[in-house]
OpenMM code with the backbone's topology and positions (N, CA, C; nanometers):
from openmm import Vec3, app, unit

residues = "MET SER GLU GLU LYS ASN ARG PRO SER TYR LEU LEU SER VAL LEU ARG ASN ARG CYS PRO ARG CYS ARG GLU GLY HIS ILE PHE GLN SER LYS ASN PRO TYR ALA PHE LYS HIS ASN ARG PHE MET LYS MET HIS GLU ARG CYS PRO VAL CYS GLY GLN ILE THR ASP ILE GLU VAL GLY PHE TYR TYR GLY THR GLY PHE VAL SER TYR GLY ILE THR VAL LEU PHE SER VAL ALA THR PHE VAL VAL TRP TRP LEU ILE PHE GLY PHE SER ILE ASN ASP ASN SER VAL PHE TRP TRP LEU GLY VAL ASN ALA VAL LEU LEU ILE ALA LEU GLN PRO ALA PHE MET ARG PHE SER ARG THR LEU TRP LEU SER TRP PHE VAL LYS TYR ASP PRO ASP TRP GLU HIS HIS GLU ALA THR ASP PRO GLU ARG ILE VAL LYS GLU GLN MET GLY ASN TRP".split()
positions = [
    Vec3(0.0834, -0.1173, 0.0000),
    Vec3(0.0000, 0.0000, 0.0000),
    Vec3(0.0882, 0.1240, 0.0000),
    Vec3(0.0695, 0.2108, -0.0978),
    Vec3(0.1542, 0.3299, -0.1074),
    Vec3(0.1018, 0.4406, -0.0174),
    Vec3(0.1973, 0.5158, 0.0352),
    Vec3(0.1600, 0.6283, 0.1210),
    Vec3(0.1365, 0.7506, 0.0344),
    Vec3(0.0193, 0.8092, 0.0486),
    Vec3(-0.0107, 0.9325, -0.0238),
    Vec3(-0.0228, 1.0455, 0.0762),
    Vec3(0.0307, 1.1607, 0.0382),
    Vec3(0.0147, 1.2779, 0.1232),
    Vec3(-0.1292, 1.3257, 0.1121),
    Vec3(-0.1835, 1.3661, 0.2242),
    Vec3(-0.3167, 1.4241, 0.2208),
    Vec3(-0.3110, 1.5575, 0.1483),
    Vec3(-0.4073, 1.5781, 0.0610),
    Vec3(-0.4136, 1.7036, -0.0126),
    Vec3(-0.4647, 1.8126, 0.0811),
    Vec3(-0.3846, 1.9162, 0.1042),
    Vec3(-0.4294, 2.0244, 0.1925),
    Vec3(-0.5515, 2.0947, 0.1335),
    Vec3(-0.6396, 2.1354, 0.2186),
    Vec3(-0.7624, 2.2020, 0.1767),
    Vec3(-0.7326, 2.3387, 0.1153),
    Vec3(-0.7994, 2.3678, 0.0035),
    Vec3(-0.7822, 2.4975, -0.0625),
    Vec3(-0.8278, 2.6106, 0.0299),
    Vec3(-0.9454, 2.5965, 0.0870),
    Vec3(-1.0006, 2.7013, 0.1721),
    Vec3(-0.9141, 2.7260, 0.2949),
    Vec3(-0.8695, 2.6185, 0.3597),
    Vec3(-0.7834, 2.6346, 0.4771),
    Vec3(-0.6491, 2.6974, 0.4412),
    Vec3(-0.5943, 2.6605, 0.3278),
    Vec3(-0.4649, 2.7180, 0.2892),
    Vec3(-0.4784, 2.8668, 0.2585),
    Vec3(-0.5891, 2.9084, 0.1997),
    Vec3(-0.6103, 3.0510, 0.1728),
    Vec3(-0.6351, 3.1254, 0.3035),
    Vec3(-0.7172, 3.0695, 0.3908),
    Vec3(-0.7459, 3.1351, 0.5183),
    Vec3(-0.6218, 3.1463, 0.6067),
    Vec3(-0.5304, 3.0509, 0.5936),
    Vec3(-0.4078, 3.0520, 0.6741),
    Vec3(-0.2920, 3.1213, 0.6028),
    Vec3(-0.3201, 3.1845, 0.4879),
    Vec3(-0.2196, 3.2592, 0.4100),
    Vec3(-0.1011, 3.1709, 0.3706),
    Vec3(-0.1328, 3.0560, 0.3131),
    Vec3(-0.0293, 2.9624, 0.2685),
    Vec3(-0.0108, 2.9733, 0.1182),
    Vec3(0.1031, 2.9299, 0.0718),
    Vec3(0.1360, 2.9298, -0.0702),
    Vec3(0.0348, 2.8447, -0.1470),
    Vec3(-0.0189, 2.8944, -0.2577),
    Vec3(-0.1172, 2.8158, -0.3321),
    Vec3(-0.0561, 2.6962, -0.4062),
    Vec3(0.0728, 2.6992, -0.4323),
    Vec3(0.1367, 2.5897, -0.5065),
    Vec3(0.1581, 2.4676, -0.4192),
    Vec3(0.2135, 2.4866, -0.2992),
    Vec3(0.2403, 2.3729, -0.2107),
    Vec3(0.1431, 2.3665, -0.0931),
    Vec3(0.0764, 2.4765, -0.0650),
    Vec3(-0.0192, 2.4904, 0.0455),
    Vec3(0.0452, 2.4625, 0.1808),
    Vec3(0.1762, 2.4848, 0.1888),
    Vec3(0.2480, 2.4637, 0.3145),
    Vec3(0.3204, 2.5885, 0.3615),
    Vec3(0.3904, 2.6569, 0.2714),
    Vec3(0.4720, 2.7715, 0.3096),
    Vec3(0.3899, 2.8957, 0.3378),
    Vec3(0.4369, 2.9743, 0.4325),
    Vec3(0.3717, 3.1013, 0.4649),
    Vec3(0.4084, 3.2058, 0.3602),
    Vec3(0.3093, 3.2779, 0.3120),
    Vec3(0.3328, 3.3810, 0.2107),
    Vec3(0.3898, 3.5071, 0.2745),
    Vec3(0.3394, 3.5426, 0.3910),
    Vec3(0.3798, 3.6664, 0.4570),
    Vec3(0.4933, 3.6407, 0.5549),
    Vec3(0.5798, 3.7406, 0.5706),
    Vec3(0.6939, 3.7273, 0.6593),
    Vec3(0.6502, 3.7169, 0.8050),
    Vec3(0.5448, 3.7879, 0.8409),
    Vec3(0.4909, 3.7816, 0.9760),
    Vec3(0.3589, 3.7063, 0.9732),
    Vec3(0.3390, 3.6177, 1.0681),
    Vec3(0.2136, 3.5437, 1.0740),
    Vec3(0.1009, 3.6285, 1.1324),
    Vec3(0.1364, 3.7377, 1.1982),
    Vec3(0.0393, 3.8240, 1.2645),
    Vec3(-0.0029, 3.9385, 1.1719),
    Vec3(-0.1315, 3.9463, 1.1338),
    Vec3(-0.1752, 4.0561, 1.0471),
    Vec3(-0.1768, 4.1907, 1.1179),
    Vec3(-0.1551, 4.1913, 1.2485),
    Vec3(-0.1552, 4.3161, 1.3253),
    Vec3(-0.0160, 4.3525, 1.3761),
    Vec3(0.0879, 4.3069, 1.3078),
    Vec3(0.2265, 4.3382, 1.3456),
    Vec3(0.2653, 4.4726, 1.2845),
    Vec3(0.2127, 4.5796, 1.3404),
    Vec3(0.2351, 4.7142, 1.2872),
    Vec3(0.3677, 4.7747, 1.3321),
    Vec3(0.4276, 4.7212, 1.4375),
    Vec3(0.5464, 4.7817, 1.4979),
    Vec3(0.6592, 4.8056, 1.3971),
    Vec3(0.6893, 4.7069, 1.3179),
    Vec3(0.7985, 4.7195, 1.2207),
    Vec3(0.7454, 4.7252, 1.0784),
    Vec3(0.6166, 4.7571, 1.0640),
    Vec3(0.5527, 4.7691, 0.9323),
    Vec3(0.5704, 4.6409, 0.8503),
    Vec3(0.5539, 4.5274, 0.9175),
    Vec3(0.5735, 4.3986, 0.8513),
    Vec3(0.4437, 4.3268, 0.8207),
    Vec3(0.3307, 4.3828, 0.8546),
    Vec3(0.2058, 4.3072, 0.8436),
    Vec3(0.1690, 4.2739, 0.6998),
    Vec3(0.2193, 4.3490, 0.6006),
    Vec3(0.1906, 4.3190, 0.4605),
    Vec3(0.3147, 4.2750, 0.3819),
    Vec3(0.4291, 4.2612, 0.4476),
    Vec3(0.5512, 4.2180, 0.3784),
    Vec3(0.5407, 4.0701, 0.3433),
    Vec3(0.5646, 4.0420, 0.2154),
    Vec3(0.5562, 3.9048, 0.1671),
    Vec3(0.6960, 3.8520, 0.1379),
    Vec3(0.7100, 3.7210, 0.1491),
    Vec3(0.8342, 3.6590, 0.1046),
    Vec3(0.8425, 3.6739, -0.0466),
    Vec3(0.9636, 3.6935, -0.0976),
    Vec3(0.9809, 3.7014, -0.2425),
    Vec3(0.9444, 3.5684, -0.3075),
    Vec3(0.9790, 3.4610, -0.2412),
    Vec3(0.9451, 3.3259, -0.2861),
    Vec3(0.8922, 3.2482, -0.1656),
    Vec3(0.8121, 3.1486, -0.1925),
    Vec3(0.7630, 3.0612, -0.0858),
    Vec3(0.8826, 2.9944, -0.0194),
    Vec3(0.8910, 2.9987, 0.1131),
    Vec3(1.0047, 2.9357, 0.1805),
    Vec3(1.0068, 2.7835, 0.1682),
    Vec3(0.8969, 2.7219, 0.1281),
    Vec3(0.8918, 2.5768, 0.1177),
    Vec3(0.9179, 2.5296, -0.0251),
    Vec3(0.8420, 2.5817, -0.1223),
    Vec3(0.8519, 2.5291, -0.2592),
    Vec3(0.9223, 2.6236, -0.3569),
    Vec3(0.9475, 2.7465, -0.3179),
    Vec3(1.0186, 2.8397, -0.4045),
    Vec3(0.9315, 2.9138, -0.5040),
    Vec3(0.7999, 2.9030, -0.4934),
    Vec3(0.7087, 2.9740, -0.5841),
    Vec3(0.7231, 3.1245, -0.5634),
    Vec3(0.7423, 3.1961, -0.6727),
    Vec3(0.7539, 3.3413, -0.6642),
    Vec3(0.6168, 3.3998, -0.6292),
    Vec3(0.6147, 3.5024, -0.5445),
    Vec3(0.4870, 3.5597, -0.5009),
    Vec3(0.4499, 3.6868, -0.5756),
    Vec3(0.5459, 3.7575, -0.6283),
    Vec3(0.5169, 3.8796, -0.7042),
    Vec3(0.5292, 3.8460, -0.8524),
    Vec3(0.4201, 3.8026, -0.9120),
    Vec3(0.4220, 3.7460, -1.0470),
    Vec3(0.4573, 3.8491, -1.1535),
    Vec3(0.4086, 3.9702, -1.1396),
    Vec3(0.4427, 4.0757, -1.2347),
    Vec3(0.4253, 4.2104, -1.1674),
    Vec3(0.4732, 4.3142, -1.2318),
    Vec3(0.4616, 4.4489, -1.1775),
    Vec3(0.3138, 4.4845, -1.1655),
    Vec3(0.2748, 4.5310, -1.0477),
    Vec3(0.1364, 4.5700, -1.0249),
    Vec3(0.0409, 4.4539, -1.0108),
    Vec3(0.0928, 4.3353, -0.9864),
    Vec3(0.0087, 4.2158, -0.9799),
    Vec3(-0.1006, 4.2275, -0.8747),
    Vec3(-0.0699, 4.2871, -0.7616),
    Vec3(-0.1654, 4.2902, -0.6510),
    Vec3(-0.2633, 4.4075, -0.6568),
    Vec3(-0.2631, 4.4859, -0.7633),
    Vec3(-0.3640, 4.5914, -0.7762),
    Vec3(-0.5051, 4.5327, -0.7819),
    Vec3(-0.5199, 4.4157, -0.8373),
    Vec3(-0.6508, 4.3517, -0.8478),
    Vec3(-0.7095, 4.3116, -0.7140),
    Vec3(-0.6263, 4.3087, -0.6095),
    Vec3(-0.6785, 4.2705, -0.4785),
    Vec3(-0.7718, 4.3760, -0.4211),
    Vec3(-0.7694, 4.4952, -0.4754),
    Vec3(-0.8646, 4.5968, -0.4311),
    Vec3(-1.0076, 4.5538, -0.4580),
    Vec3(-1.0292, 4.4925, -0.5730),
    Vec3(-1.1632, 4.4429, -0.6069),
    Vec3(-1.2022, 4.3257, -0.5170),
    Vec3(-1.1061, 4.2388, -0.4897),
    Vec3(-1.1321, 4.1238, -0.4035),
    Vec3(-1.1641, 4.1713, -0.2620),
    Vec3(-1.0848, 4.2645, -0.2112),
    Vec3(-1.1072, 4.3180, -0.0777),
    Vec3(-1.2423, 4.3872, -0.0684),
    Vec3(-1.2800, 4.4588, -0.1722),
    Vec3(-1.4110, 4.5237, -0.1752),
    Vec3(-1.5224, 4.4188, -0.1655),
    Vec3(-1.5120, 4.3123, -0.2432),
    Vec3(-1.6121, 4.2058, -0.2383),
    Vec3(-1.6200, 4.1405, -0.1012),
    Vec3(-1.5046, 4.1201, -0.0387),
    Vec3(-1.5018, 4.0588, 0.0941),
    Vec3(-1.5701, 4.1492, 0.1957),
    Vec3(-1.5437, 4.2789, 0.1899),
    Vec3(-1.6051, 4.3700, 0.2862),
    Vec3(-1.7558, 4.3833, 0.2622),
    Vec3(-1.7994, 4.3782, 0.1367),
    Vec3(-1.9433, 4.3818, 0.1088),
    Vec3(-2.0099, 4.2558, 0.1642),
    Vec3(-1.9501, 4.1390, 0.1397),
    Vec3(-2.0051, 4.0142, 0.1940),
    Vec3(-2.0083, 4.0161, 0.3467),
    Vec3(-1.9033, 4.0683, 0.4067),
    Vec3(-1.8986, 4.0777, 0.5528),
    Vec3(-2.0087, 4.1710, 0.6041),
    Vec3(-2.0278, 4.2831, 0.5371),
    Vec3(-2.1316, 4.3778, 0.5788),
    Vec3(-2.2709, 4.3183, 0.5642),
    Vec3(-2.2951, 4.2456, 0.4569),
    Vec3(-2.4244, 4.1787, 0.4386),
    Vec3(-2.4443, 4.0752, 0.5498),
    Vec3(-2.3397, 4.0007, 0.5818),
    Vec3(-2.3503, 3.8995, 0.6873),
    Vec3(-2.3801, 3.9641, 0.8222),
    Vec3(-2.3105, 4.0733, 0.8549),
    Vec3(-2.3375, 4.1397, 0.9828),
    Vec3(-2.4779, 4.2005, 0.9843),
    Vec3(-2.5243, 4.2475, 0.8694),
    Vec3(-2.6601, 4.3019, 0.8607),
    Vec3(-2.7631, 4.1930, 0.8911),
    Vec3(-2.7461, 4.0766, 0.8307),
    Vec3(-2.8400, 3.9660, 0.8523),
    Vec3(-2.8358, 3.9205, 0.9976),
    Vec3(-2.7161, 3.9068, 1.0544),
    Vec3(-2.7035, 3.8649, 1.1940),
    Vec3(-2.7685, 3.9682, 1.2857),
    Vec3(-2.7438, 4.0957, 1.2615),
    Vec3(-2.8035, 4.2026, 1.3429),
    Vec3(-2.9558, 4.1979, 1.3317),
    Vec3(-3.0033, 4.1786, 1.2108),
    Vec3(-3.1478, 4.1738, 1.1876),
    Vec3(-3.2117, 4.0559, 1.2610),
    Vec3(-3.1460, 3.9384, 1.2584),
    Vec3(-3.1986, 3.8216, 1.3272),
    Vec3(-3.1942, 3.8358, 1.4790),
    Vec3(-3.0904, 3.8996, 1.5309),
    Vec3(-3.0762, 3.9119, 1.6765),
    Vec3(-3.1562, 4.0301, 1.7313),
    Vec3(-3.1387, 4.1479, 1.6707),
    Vec3(-3.1995, 4.2691, 1.7261),
    Vec3(-3.3199, 4.3182, 1.6459),
    Vec3(-3.3192, 4.2905, 1.5176),
    Vec3(-3.4263, 4.3396, 1.4318),
    Vec3(-3.4044, 4.4850, 1.3936),
    Vec3(-3.4790, 4.5303, 1.2941),
    Vec3(-3.4734, 4.6687, 1.2496),
    Vec3(-3.6138, 4.7257, 1.2552),
    Vec3(-3.6212, 4.8495, 1.2935),
    Vec3(-3.7507, 4.9154, 1.3024),
    Vec3(-3.7332, 5.0629, 1.2664),
    Vec3(-3.8386, 5.1233, 1.2143),
    Vec3(-3.8310, 5.2675, 1.1842),
    Vec3(-3.8519, 5.3509, 1.3106),
    Vec3(-3.8878, 5.2855, 1.4206),
    Vec3(-3.9136, 5.3561, 1.5459),
    Vec3(-3.7913, 5.3686, 1.6352),
    Vec3(-3.6823, 5.3076, 1.5987),
    Vec3(-3.5611, 5.3188, 1.6798),
    Vec3(-3.4403, 5.3461, 1.5897),
    Vec3(-3.3242, 5.3528, 1.6492),
    Vec3(-3.2005, 5.3836, 1.5745),
    Vec3(-3.1162, 5.2590, 1.5514),
    Vec3(-3.1782, 5.1429, 1.5429),
    Vec3(-3.1010, 5.0191, 1.5336),
    Vec3(-3.0163, 5.0125, 1.4072),
    Vec3(-3.0618, 5.0693, 1.2977),
    Vec3(-2.9813, 5.0668, 1.1749),
    Vec3(-2.8542, 5.1495, 1.1923),
    Vec3(-2.8611, 5.2585, 1.2698),
    Vec3(-2.7418, 5.3398, 1.2941),
    Vec3(-2.6446, 5.2679, 1.3886),
    Vec3(-2.6998, 5.1930, 1.4851),
    Vec3(-2.6148, 5.1121, 1.5706),
    Vec3(-2.5430, 5.0050, 1.4888),
    Vec3(-2.6155, 4.9418, 1.3958),
    Vec3(-2.5519, 4.8416, 1.3096),
    Vec3(-2.4427, 4.9061, 1.2248),
    Vec3(-2.4718, 5.0230, 1.1676),
    Vec3(-2.3706, 5.0916, 1.0858),
    Vec3(-2.2450, 5.1197, 1.1666),
    Vec3(-2.2617, 5.1636, 1.2897),
    Vec3(-2.1465, 5.1931, 1.3756),
    Vec3(-2.0664, 5.0695, 1.4096),
    Vec3(-2.1373, 4.9653, 1.4518),
    Vec3(-2.0697, 4.8394, 1.4866),
    Vec3(-2.0012, 4.7808, 1.3637),
    Vec3(-2.0686, 4.7830, 1.2496),
    Vec3(-2.0110, 4.7292, 1.1260),
    Vec3(-1.8868, 4.8081, 1.0856),
    Vec3(-1.8918, 4.9397, 1.0970),
    Vec3(-1.7761, 5.0221, 1.0612),
    Vec3(-1.6565, 4.9913, 1.1508),
    Vec3(-1.6793, 4.9777, 1.2803),
    Vec3(-1.5703, 4.9455, 1.3734),
    Vec3(-1.5115, 4.8078, 1.3409),
    Vec3(-1.5979, 4.7106, 1.3132),
    Vec3(-1.5498, 4.5771, 1.2778),
    Vec3(-1.4705, 4.5789, 1.1472),
    Vec3(-1.5177, 4.6539, 1.0481),
    Vec3(-1.4451, 4.6611, 0.9209),
    Vec3(-1.3071, 4.7235, 0.9383),
    Vec3(-1.2982, 4.8267, 1.0199),
    Vec3(-1.1681, 4.8903, 1.0443),
    Vec3(-1.0763, 4.7942, 1.1200),
    Vec3(-1.1305, 4.7258, 1.2202),
    Vec3(-1.0487, 4.6333, 1.2996),
    Vec3(-1.0018, 4.5133, 1.2181),
    Vec3(-1.0837, 4.4672, 1.1247),
    Vec3(-1.0500, 4.3478, 1.0470),
    Vec3(-0.9799, 4.3789, 0.9145),
    Vec3(-0.9593, 4.5059, 0.8836),
    Vec3(-0.9010, 4.5423, 0.7544),
    Vec3(-0.7655, 4.4778, 0.7268),
    Vec3(-0.6711, 4.4747, 0.8224),
    Vec3(-0.5431, 4.4066, 0.7926),
    Vec3(-0.5619, 4.2591, 0.7559),
    Vec3(-0.6496, 4.1894, 0.8261),
    Vec3(-0.6746, 4.0479, 0.7946),
    Vec3(-0.7420, 4.0345, 0.6581),
    Vec3(-0.8350, 4.1239, 0.6263),
    Vec3(-0.9014, 4.1215, 0.4956),
    Vec3(-0.8025, 4.1482, 0.3826),
    Vec3(-0.7091, 4.2413, 0.4038),
    Vec3(-0.6100, 4.2730, 0.3008),
    Vec3(-0.5201, 4.1531, 0.2725),
    Vec3(-0.4746, 4.0872, 0.3773),
    Vec3(-0.3896, 3.9685, 0.3589),
    Vec3(-0.4674, 3.8555, 0.2931),
    Vec3(-0.5922, 3.8356, 0.3366),
    Vec3(-0.6762, 3.7318, 0.2788),
    Vec3(-0.6990, 3.7571, 0.1301),
    Vec3(-0.7221, 3.8833, 0.0926),
    Vec3(-0.7471, 3.9133, -0.0484),
    Vec3(-0.6217, 3.8906, -0.1331),
    Vec3(-0.5045, 3.9174, -0.0791),
    Vec3(-0.3803, 3.8896, -0.1530),
    Vec3(-0.3605, 3.7398, -0.1733),
    Vec3(-0.3833, 3.6644, -0.0672),
    Vec3(-0.3673, 3.5191, -0.0770),
    Vec3(-0.4681, 3.4604, -0.1752),
    Vec3(-0.5922, 3.5063, -0.1679),
    Vec3(-0.6957, 3.4579, -0.2588),
    Vec3(-0.6619, 3.4938, -0.4030),
    Vec3(-0.6188, 3.6169, -0.4262),
    Vec3(-0.5815, 3.6624, -0.5604),
    Vec3(-0.4681, 3.5770, -0.6165),
    Vec3(-0.3652, 3.5539, -0.5360),
    Vec3(-0.2518, 3.4726, -0.5807),
    Vec3(-0.2960, 3.3299, -0.6114),
    Vec3(-0.3899, 3.2773, -0.5329),
    Vec3(-0.4341, 3.1391, -0.5545),
    Vec3(-0.5115, 3.1234, -0.6851),
    Vec3(-0.5652, 3.2308, -0.7396),
    Vec3(-0.6365, 3.2229, -0.8671),
    Vec3(-0.5412, 3.2149, -0.9854),
    Vec3(-0.4154, 3.2538, -0.9646),
    Vec3(-0.3180, 3.2553, -1.0741),
    Vec3(-0.2098, 3.1486, -1.0601),
    Vec3(-0.1927, 3.0958, -0.9406),
    Vec3(-0.0944, 2.9894, -0.9165),
    Vec3(-0.1718, 2.8666, -0.8720),
    Vec3(-0.1623, 2.7614, -0.9483),
    Vec3(-0.2387, 2.6397, -0.9201),
    Vec3(-0.1622, 2.5462, -0.8267),
    Vec3(-0.2376, 2.4679, -0.7538),
    Vec3(-0.1808, 2.3685, -0.6632),
    Vec3(-0.1124, 2.2581, -0.7432),
    Vec3(0.0084, 2.2213, -0.6995),
    Vec3(0.0836, 2.1131, -0.7622),
    Vec3(0.1049, 2.0047, -0.6575),
    Vec3(0.0285, 1.8950, -0.6653),
    Vec3(0.0428, 1.7903, -0.5640),
    Vec3(0.1816, 1.7259, -0.5642),
    Vec3(0.2536, 1.7388, -0.6737),
    Vec3(0.3872, 1.6813, -0.6852),
    Vec3(0.4928, 1.7922, -0.6901),
    Vec3(0.4717, 1.8974, -0.6131),
    Vec3(0.5585, 2.0151, -0.6179),
    Vec3(0.7027, 1.9838, -0.5776),
    Vec3(0.7223, 1.8797, -0.4969),
    Vec3(0.8578, 1.8461, -0.4523),
    Vec3(0.9462, 1.7987, -0.5680),
    Vec3(0.8831, 1.7496, -0.6743),
    Vec3(0.9585, 1.6966, -0.7880),
    Vec3(0.9564, 1.7897, -0.9083),
    Vec3(0.8822, 1.9004, -0.8990),
    Vec3(0.8771, 1.9995, -1.0071),
    Vec3(0.9373, 2.1303, -0.9593),
    Vec3(1.0207, 2.1854, -1.0401),
    Vec3(1.0834, 2.3141, -1.0093),
    Vec3(0.9818, 2.4262, -1.0291),
    Vec3(0.9814, 2.5228, -0.9373),
    Vec3(0.8948, 2.6395, -0.9533),
    Vec3(0.9490, 2.7233, -1.0685),
    Vec3(0.8617, 2.7571, -1.1620),
    Vec3(0.9050, 2.8343, -1.2785),
    Vec3(0.8799, 2.9823, -1.2553),
    Vec3(0.9688, 3.0640, -1.3094),
    Vec3(0.9500, 3.2083, -1.3029),
    Vec3(0.8458, 3.2486, -1.4054),
    Vec3(0.7589, 3.3412, -1.3695),
    Vec3(0.6584, 3.3871, -1.4662),
    Vec3(0.7252, 3.4519, -1.5867),
    Vec3(0.6659, 3.4340, -1.7018),
    Vec3(0.7275, 3.4869, -1.8245),
    Vec3(0.7125, 3.6384, -1.8366),
    Vec3(0.6148, 3.6969, -1.7674),
    Vec3(0.5901, 3.8402, -1.7829),
    Vec3(0.6635, 3.9248, -1.6804),
    Vec3(0.7494, 3.8651, -1.6011),
    Vec3(0.8167, 3.9411, -1.4971),
    Vec3(0.9354, 4.0180, -1.5557),
    Vec3(0.9511, 4.1418, -1.5129),
    Vec3(1.0637, 4.2246, -1.5520),
    Vec3(1.1424, 4.2512, -1.4244),
    Vec3(1.2548, 4.1840, -1.4105),
    Vec3(1.3304, 4.1900, -1.2852),
    Vec3(1.3738, 4.3313, -1.2486),
    Vec3(1.3983, 4.4166, -1.3487),
    Vec3(1.4406, 4.5528, -1.3200),
    Vec3(1.3271, 4.6362, -1.2607),
    Vec3(1.2024, 4.5931, -1.2816),
    Vec3(1.0866, 4.6680, -1.2325),
    Vec3(1.0303, 4.6120, -1.1009),
    Vec3(1.0936, 4.5103, -1.0444),
    Vec3(1.0444, 4.4504, -0.9203),
    Vec3(1.0417, 4.5539, -0.8090),
    Vec3(0.9324, 4.5606, -0.7389),
    Vec3(0.9193, 4.6518, -0.6254),
    Vec3(0.8921, 4.7965, -0.6621),
    Vec3(0.8675, 4.8276, -0.7876),
    Vec3(0.8449, 4.9663, -0.8294),
    Vec3(0.6991, 5.0091, -0.8182),
    Vec3(0.6139, 4.9218, -0.7792),
    Vec3(0.4733, 4.9577, -0.7712),
    Vec3(0.4466, 5.0170, -0.6373),
] * unit.nanometer
topology = app.Topology()
chain = topology.addChain("A")
for resn in residues:
    res = topology.addResidue(resn, chain)
    for name in ("N", "CA", "C"):
        topology.addAtom(name, app.Element.getBySymbol(name[0]), res)
């Protein structure tokens, strides 16, 4: 009977900010999305420390994460609206909608670093596919990368 490695879950690897190619290596240098002290909360490894997958595929690659982050915050706001409505309800006779707006705004501000990291990981996972045999395949450099322009965005 041959031993097979369990395939890591796509959703768990994205939520844990893991490399989409091997689903093992950490994409960000700091595991804490709230590590503001040394401005490291958004610093990414140039390559995955486990499989060597490059994380900055091309100049301006992560500009698209703005759309992803927007979608995540809209979904989060809809979810908090539904939860608030089920627990407290909404009425035209009170200010409950303003209380929800305030609570939702505070939650969005508090969760923004985690949402930003999640959107980067999700965006990268759409362009880099999982390789179950990554240990035997070399990570290839993207063809559209211009090494002289790295970090200029």
